[in-house]
C-alpha positions in Angstrom: -10.0 19.2 -39.3 -10.2 16.4 -36.6 -7.8 13.5 -36.3 -10.5 11.2 -37.7 -10.7 13.3 -41.0 -7.0 13.7 -41.3 -6.5 9.9 -41.2 -9.3 9.5 -43.7 -7.5 11.9 -45.9 -4.2 10.1 -45.4 -5.8 6.5 -46.1 -7.4 7.9 -49.2 -4.1 9.0 -50.6 -2.5 5.7 -49.7 -5.1 3.8 -51.7 -4.2 5.7 -54.9 -0.4 5.3 -54.3 0.5 8.7 -53.2 2.0 10.4 -50.2 -0.2 12.9 -48.5 1.7 16.4 -48.6 -0.3 18.9 -46.6 -0.7 22.1 -48.3 -0.1 21.1 -51.8 -0.4 18.1 -54.3 1.6 15.0 -53.7 5.0 14.6 -55.5 5.8 11.6 -57.8 7.0 8.6 -56.0 11.0 8.3 -56.0 12.6 5.1 -56.5 13.1 3.6 -53.3 16.0 0.7 -53.0 15.3 0.1 -49.3 13.9 -3.6 -48.6 10.3 -4.3 -47.9 10.3 -6.6 -45.0 7.5 -9.2 -44.3 7.4 -10.7 -40.8 5.6 -13.8 -39.9 3.8 -13.6 -36.5 1.6 -16.0 -34.6 -1.1 -13.2 -34.0 -1.8 -9.5 -33.9 -3.5 -7.9 -31.0 -6.9 -6.6 -31.7 -6.1 -2.9 -31.5 -3.1 -0.5 -32.0 -4.0 1.9 -29.2 -0.9 1.6 -27.1 -2.2 1.4 -23.6 -5.2 -1.0 -24.7 -2.9 -3.0 -26.8 -0.8 -3.9 -23.7 0.3 -7.1 -24.8 3.7 -8.9 -25.9 2.0 -9.4 -29.3 1.3 -5.7 -29.8 4.6 -4.6 -28.4 6.3 -6.3 -31.1 5.4 -3.5 -33.4 4.2 -0.6 -31.5 7.4 1.0 -30.9 7.9 1.5 -34.7 4.6 3.5 -34.9 4.9 5.6 -31.5 7.7 7.1 -29.5 7.6 7.1 -25.9 8.4 10.1 -23.6 11.4 8.4 -22.2 13.4 5.6 -23.6 16.0 3.1 -23.2 19.0 2.5 -25.1 19.5 -1.1 -25.6 22.3 -0.8 -28.0 24.7 0.2 -25.1 23.0 -1.7 -22.4 21.4 -5.0 -23.4 19.0 -4.9 -20.2 18.0 -1.3 -20.8 18.7 -0.1 -17.3 19.6 3.5 -18.4 17.1 6.0 -19.4 17.6 8.4 -22.2 15.6 11.3 -24.1 12.9 10.4 -26.7 10.2 12.7 -27.3 11.2 14.4 -23.9 14.9 15.9 -24.3 15.2 16.4 -20.5 13.4 16.3 -17.2 13.8 17.6 -13.6 12.1 17.8 -10.3 11.5 21.3 -9.8 9.8 20.7 -6.4 9.5 17.5 -4.2 6.1 16.7 -6.0 6.7 18.5 -9.3 8.4 17.3 -12.7 9.0 19.4 -15.7 9.7 17.7 -19.0 11.0 19.5 -21.9 9.4 18.4 -25.3 11.6 17.9 -28.4 10.8 20.4 -31.1 10.1 19.8 -34.8 8.5 16.4 -34.2 6.0 15.6 -36.8 3.0 13.1 -36.5 2.4 11.0 -39.6 -0.1 13.3 -40.8 2.3 16.0 -40.9 1.2 18.0 -37.9 3.9 19.1 -35.5 3.7 17.5 -31.9 3.5 20.0 -29.0 3.3 19.9 -25.2 -0.7 19.6 -25.7 0.0 16.3 -27.2 1.9 14.9 -24.3 -0.2 16.5 -21.5 -3.3 14.6 -23.2 -1.4 11.5 -23.5 -0.8 11.4 -19.9 -3.9 13.3 -18.8 -6.7 12.1 -16.3 -9.0 11.7 -19.0 -7.0 9.2 -21.0 -4.9 7.7 -18.2 -5.4 8.1 -14.8 -8.8 9.4 -13.9 -11.7 7.4 -12.5 -13.3 7.2 -15.9 -10.0 7.3 -18.0 -9.9 5.7 -21.5 -7.0 3.4 -20.6 -8.1 1.5 -17.6 -4.5 0.0 -16.9 -3.2 3.7 -16.9 -4.9 3.9 -13.4 -2.4 1.5 -11.8 0.7 2.7 -13.7 0.1 6.5 -13.1 -1.4 6.2 -9.6 0.1 9.1 -7.4 -0.6 11.5 -10.4 -2.7 14.6 -9.5 -2.1 17.1 -12.3 -0.7 17.1 -16.1 -0.4 20.4 -17.7 1.3 21.9 -20.7 3.0 25.0 -19.4 4.3 26.3 -22.7 4.6 25.1 -26.1 7.3 22.6 -25.5 7.2 22.2 -21.5 4.8 19.9 -19.4 4.5 19.8 -15.7 3.3 16.8 -13.8 2.3 16.9 -10.1 2.3 14.0 -7.9 0.5 13.5 -4.6 3.8 12.5 -2.9 7.4 12.6 -3.8 8.7 9.9 -6.0 12.2 9.9 -7.1 11.8 7.6 -10.0 8.4 8.9 -11.5 10.0 9.8 -14.8 11.0 6.1 -15.5 7.5 5.0 -15.8 7.1 7.0 -19.3 9.0 4.4 -21.3 7.2 1.6 -23.4 3.2 1.7 -23.8 2.7 4.0 -20.9 4.6 6.9 -22.3 3.7 6.4 -26.0 2.6 9.9 -27.4 -0.7 10.1 -29.1 -2.2 13.2 -30.6 -4.5 15.4 -28.4 -7.2 15.4 -30.6 -7.5 11.5 -30.2 -9.9 13.1 -27.5 -12.5 13.2 -30.3 -12.3 9.5 -31.3 -13.1 6.5 -29.2 -10.0 4.3 -28.2 -11.2 1.7 -30.6 -11.6 4.1 -33.5 -8.1 5.5 -33.0 -6.7 1.9 -32.4 -7.6 0.8 -35.9 -5.7 3.4 -37.8 -3.6 5.3 -35.3 -1.4 8.3 -36.0 1.9 8.4 -34.2 5.5 10.0 -34.6 7.5 6.6 -34.9 9.7 5.8 -37.8 6.7 4.0 -39.6 3.2 4.8 -40.4 0.1 2.4 -40.5 -1.4 2.0 -43.9 -3.5 -1.1 -43.4 -4.6 -2.9 -40.1 -6.8 -6.1 -40.1 -6.2 -7.6 -36.7 -7.2 -11.1 -38.0 -4.7 -11.1 -41.1 -2.1 -8.4 -41.4 -0.5 -5.0 -40.3 1.0 -2.8 -43.0 3.3 0.2 -42.1 5.4 2.4 -44.4 8.6 4.5 -43.9 7.9 7.8 -42.3 11.1 9.6 -43.6 9.9 13.0 -42.0 10.2 11.7 -38.5 12.6 13.0 -36.1 14.9 10.0 -36.2 15.5 10.3 -39.9 14.6 7.8 -42.6 14.4 4.1 -41.3 16.1 1.4 -43.2 13.1 -0.4 -44.6 10.6 1.1 -47.0 7.6 -1.1 -46.0 6.9 -3.7 -43.3 4.1 -6.3 -43.6 3.4 -8.2 -40.4 1.2 -11.2 -41.5 -0.4 -13.8 -39.2 1.0 -17.3 -39.9 -0.2 -19.4 -36.9 1.8 -22.7 -37.5 5.3 -22.4 -36.6 6.2 -25.0 -39.3 4.6 -22.6 -41.9 6.6 -19.7 -40.4 9.8 -21.7 -40.9 9.1 -22.8 -44.3 8.3 -19.4 -45.4 11.6 -18.1 -44.0 13.6 -20.6 -45.9 11.9 -19.9 -49.1 12.5 -16.2 -48.9 8.8 -15.4 -48.5 9.3 -13.9 -45.1 12.4 -11.9 -43.8 11.7 -12.4 -40.0 9.8 -14.9 -38.0 8.8 -14.8 -34.3 8.2 -17.4 -31.5 10.3 -20.3 -33.0 9.6 -23.4 -30.7 12.6 -24.2 -28.5 12.5 -27.9 -29.9 13.3 -26.4 -33.5 16.5 -24.6 -32.7 18.7 -27.4 -34.2 16.8 -27.3 -37.5 18.2 -23.9 -38.4 21.9 -25.1 -38.0 21.3 -26.5 -41.6 20.7 -23.0 -43.0 23.7 -20.7 -43.4 21.6 -17.7 -44.8 19.4 -17.7 -41.5 20.3 -16.2 -38.2 18.7 -17.4 -35.1 18.2 -15.0 -32.1 17.8 -16.6 -28.7 17.0 -14.0 -25.9 16.0 -14.0 -22.3 13.7 -11.3 -21.6 12.3 -9.2 -18.9 9.2 -11.5 -18.5 8.5 -14.4 -15.9 6.2 -17.1 -16.5 4.6 -18.2 -13.2 1.4 -19.2 -11.6 -0.7 -17.6 -9.1 -2.2 -19.6 -6.3 -5.9 -18.9 -5.2 -5.6 -18.2 -1.6 -9.3 -17.3 -1.2 -12.4 -19.0 0.0 -15.3 -18.2 -2.6 -18.7 -19.3 -3.4 -17.0 -21.2 -6.3 -14.4 -22.9 -4.1 -15.8 -22.9 -0.4 -13.2 -25.6 0.8 -10.2 -24.3 -0.9 -7.0 -26.1 0.8 -4.7 -23.4 -0.6 -5.9 -21.1 2.1 -3.2 -22.6 4.2 0.3 -21.1 3.6 2.1 -24.0 4.5 0.5 -26.0 1.7 1.4 -23.2 -0.8 5.0 -23.3 0.7 5.0 -27.1 0.1 4.0 -26.5 -3.5 7.1 -24.4 -4.0 9.5 -26.6 -2.0 8.3 -29.6 -3.8 9.4 -28.6 -7.2 13.0 -28.7 -8.6 12.6 -25.8 -10.9 16.5 -25.6 -11.7 16.3 -29.2 -13.0 13.1 -28.6 -15.1 14.5 -25.2 -16.6 17.8 -26.9 -17.5 16.1 -29.6 -19.0 13.8 -27.5 -21.2 15.9 -24.6 -21.9 19.5 -25.5 -21.3 21.6 -22.5 -20.5 19.4 -20.0 -22.3 17.7 -18.8 -19.1 17.6 -19.3 -15.2 15.3 -19.7 -12.3 14.9 -16.3 -10.6 14.7 -15.6 -6.8 11.3 -13.8 -6.7 11.7 -10.0 -7.8 15.4 -10.2 -8.0 15.7 -9.4 -11.6 18.8 -8.3 -13.6 16.9 -5.7 -15.4 16.9 -3.8 -12.1 20.5 -2.9 -12.4 23.2 -3.5 -9.8 21.5 -1.5 -6.9 18.7 -4.0 -6.7 19.6 -7.2 -8.4 21.9 -9.6 -6.3 22.8 -12.6 -8.2 23.8 -14.3 -4.6 20.4 -13.8 -3.0 18.8 -17.1 -2.0 15.3 -18.2 -2.4 13.2 -18.7 0.6 11.7 -21.8 -0.6 14.4 -24.0 -2.3 13.7 -27.3 -3.4 13.3 -29.6 -0.4 10.9 -32.6 -0.8 11.3 -33.7 2.7 10.2 -30.3 4.0 7.6 -30.2 1.3 6.0 -33.6 2.8 6.4 -32.0 6.3 4.4 -28.9 5.4 1.7 -31.0 3.5 1.3 -33.0 6.8 1.2 -29.8 9.0 -1.3 -28.2 6.5 -3.8 -31.1 7.0 -4.2 -31.4 3.3 -6.4 -34.4 2.6 -5.7 -35.1 -1.0 -8.3 -32.8 -2.5 -7.3 -32.5 -6.4 -6.0 -29.0 -7.0 -6.9 -27.6 -10.6 -4.3 -25.8 -12.6 -5.8 -23.6 -15.4 -3.4 -23.3 -18.2 -3.9 -21.4 -21.6 -2.9 -23.9 -24.5 0.4 -23.1 -26.2 0.7 -19.5 -24.8 3.9 -19.7 -23.0 6.7 -21.8 -24.5 7.5 -24.9 -22.7 4.9 -24.2 -20.0 2.9 -27.2 -20.6 5.8 -29.5 -20.6 7.1 -28.2 -17.2 3.6 -28.4 -15.9 3.7 -32.3 -16.6 6.9 -32.8 -14.9 5.7 -30.4 -11.9 2.5 -32.7 -11.5 4.8 -35.8 -11.0 7.1 -34.1 -8.5 4.0 -32.9 -6.5 2.7 -36.4 -6.4 5.8 -37.6 -4.7 5.5 -35.3 -1.8 1.6 -36.0 -1.5 0.0 -33.2 -3.6 -2.6 -34.0 -6.2 -2.6 -31.4 -8.9 -4.6 -31.8 -12.0 -4.0 -29.7 -15.5 -6.8 -28.2 -17.0 -5.6 -26.9 -20.4 -7.9 -24.6 -22.0 -8.1 -22.7 -25.3 -8.0 -19.1 -24.1 -7.7 -16.9 -21.1 -11.4 -16.4 -20.7 -11.8 -20.1 -20.1 -8.6 -20.0 -17.8 -10.2 -17.5 -15.5 -13.5 -19.3 -15.1 -13.8 -20.7 -11.5 -13.1 -22.7 -9.8 -9.3 -23.1 -10.1 -6.5 -23.3 -7.7 -3.5 -22.4 -9.7 -3.6 -20.1 -12.6 -0.9 -19.6 -15.5 0.2 -16.1 -16.1 3.5 -14.2 -16.7 4.7 -11.0 -15.1 6.8 -8.3 -16.8 9.0 -6.1 -14.9 10.6 -3.6 -17.4 8.9 -0.4 -15.9 10.8 1.7 -13.5 14.2 0.0 -13.2 13.4 -1.1 -9.9 10.8 -3.3 -8.3 7.9 -0.9 -8.2 6.0 -2.6 -11.1 6.3 -6.3 -10.5 6.3 -6.3 -6.7 3.8 -3.6 -5.8 1.8 -2.6 -8.8 1.3 -6.0 -9.9 0.5 -7.6 -6.5 -0.8 -4.5 -4.6 -4.2 -3.0 -4.3 -5.9 -2.4 -7.7 -3.8 -5.0 -9.4 -5.4 -8.1 -11.3 -4.1 -10.3 -8.6 -6.5 -8.5 -6.2 -9.5 -7.9 -8.7 -10.5 -8.2 -12.1 -10.0 -11.5 -13.7 -7.4 -13.2 -11.6 -8.6 -12.3 -8.0 -6.2 -14.7 -6.3 -5.2 -13.1 -3.0 -5.8 -10.3 -0.6 -2.5 -8.5 0.4 -1.7 -8.6 4.0 -1.6 -5.6 6.2 1.9 -5.8 6.5 2.5 -6.0 2.6 0.3 -3.1 2.2 2.1 -1.1 4.9 5.5 -1.9 3.4 4.3 -1.2 -0.3 3.1 2.2 0.7 6.1 2.9 2.3 8.3 1.8 -0.5 6.6 3.8 -3.2 6.8 7.0 -1.1 10.5 6.6 0.2 13.1 8.9 -1.5 16.2 7.8 0.2 17.5 5.0 -1.9 19.2 3.0 0.7 15.9 2.9 2.9 14.0 2.2 -0.2 16.1 -0.9 -1.1 15.5 -2.2 2.7 11.8 -1.7 2.2 11.9 -3.6 -1.0 13.7 -6.6 0.7 11.2 -6.6 3.6 8.2 -6.4 1.1 9.8 -9.5 -0.9 10.2 -11.4 2.2 6.5 -10.6 3.2 5.5 -12.0 -0.3 7.6 -15.0 0.0 6.1 -15.9 3.4 2.6 -15.6 2.2 3.6 -17.4 -1.0 0.7 -16.3 -3.5 2.4 -17.5 -6.5 5.6 -19.3 -8.0 8.0 -17.9 -10.5 9.1 -20.6 -12.9 12.0 -19.1 -15.1 12.9 -15.7 -17.1 11.1 -16.0 -20.4 13.0 -16.9 -23.6 11.8 -15.7 -26.9 13.3 -16.9 -30.3 13.4 -15.2 -33.5 14.9 -16.0 -36.8 15.8 -13.8 -39.8 17.6 -13.5 -42.9 21.3 -13.5 -42.4 21.8 -10.5 -44.8 20.0 -8.4 -41.9 21.8 -7.4 -38.6 19.3 -6.9 -36.1 19.7 -6.0 -32.2 17.1 -7.5 -30.2 16.0 -6.2 -26.7 14.8 -8.0 -23.4 11.2 -8.0 -24.2 9.0 -8.9 -27.3 9.9 -5.5 -28.9 11.1 -5.4 -32.5 12.8 -2.2 -33.0 13.3 -2.0 -36.9 15.1 1.4 -37.3 18.3 3.1 -36.5 21.1 1.0 -35.4 18.7 -1.6 -34.3 18.4 -2.8 -38.0 21.2 -2.7 -40.7 20.8 -4.1 -44.2 24.0 -5.6 -45.5 
């Protein structure tokens, strides 16, 4: 029986209110005293296929559906800098370029079939992830350096890399390592993404990306029975409607509380507000290229790009908009790296200095040509408010930036533009590999695809290739610092602040957030009082 046939069987059973029991009739439903949660969200992603649904709105719920090969324990370390077993119970490097993963036994998919090494091997295969015609295009960036994935036994998987990588295992957290069944190969990603089968604590029973996602407890999962019997994620676009529904008891959780509404919650003793800075950084990329659409681009001069950074008091803006909820980062110096890479005392190369900004503007020969900043309306909290303040600061140093606020990212990507809104995640390998090299190096969106805002320098490429191949940690850190310096010298973008997410939920739940948009609703992450 194919995966599509098995899921059709599951769905038919759910419609008549029974639980599928492979090999026999479904038992009568037992009384379930666990709560049914309703979570009001601003949107749902168009698919539940984890590598296609590579977005913050999908990541809210997909750790409840899927299990990653390797996990992070946010209960013991709020930044998740440590790595712990999940579907893989252990991993070791058996040669400089070969890793062996031991796969947990007695793990069931939502349809009752046991997970084996073949499922893990397919999940990380060239067919799905890293080959030239792979199903998950983004996997080619995250799994480059991979040359072989093979199930070497019922519960062992070998992965071979083109060159030694001492932190290779770390990439299999989050979406990249979420295990899907091997016979997903018989379906298109779109088919699978509408009704996926995973091994997580909840199984999908209904999905309409324009309306709601419903999942039910999967008590046979290897983690044990989750604390909720059913979770419904329902789209409620207006923040005020989400708040009203939480107050009335219609919703148990709401997401994306606007920063300026935090004080409203002080009046409600039965509501808990959760404010959390996360491993994501709103920023803008600067278009450093001369193109047919923009033949006279003033930002080809690095001095003008440096003036843009020096002309903005980011600390003042961030404090005004966020208070002490977050901070302005030094580029690629993030706390989620852990103590080895993160240095809270490191200075920015281009701090706020309006006099220097004026001098750089003059040296660049900038003639006052308006610079267009494309911004997607309402996507990043406080982004547009910050942009308006920045425009005034730039005007004081002689730079004319004009905001072009559009309704979606497709319009934002339309050229011409000089500055482009985006945010950059960094929770990937516990070091700067993803945000600095994968997200700005060859094959990244900054180099191609929608963004196409810069061409890495020869020195950036040389340092990046050396960084990803270096096994000695001290030399690896030195290469990282050189790579950051080269990025800052070129100045292809500017980081604004560490992002902040705000949730609210009924006070009779204890919930542990994590430093990203994920909402784990199982185990010790969620307790019902």
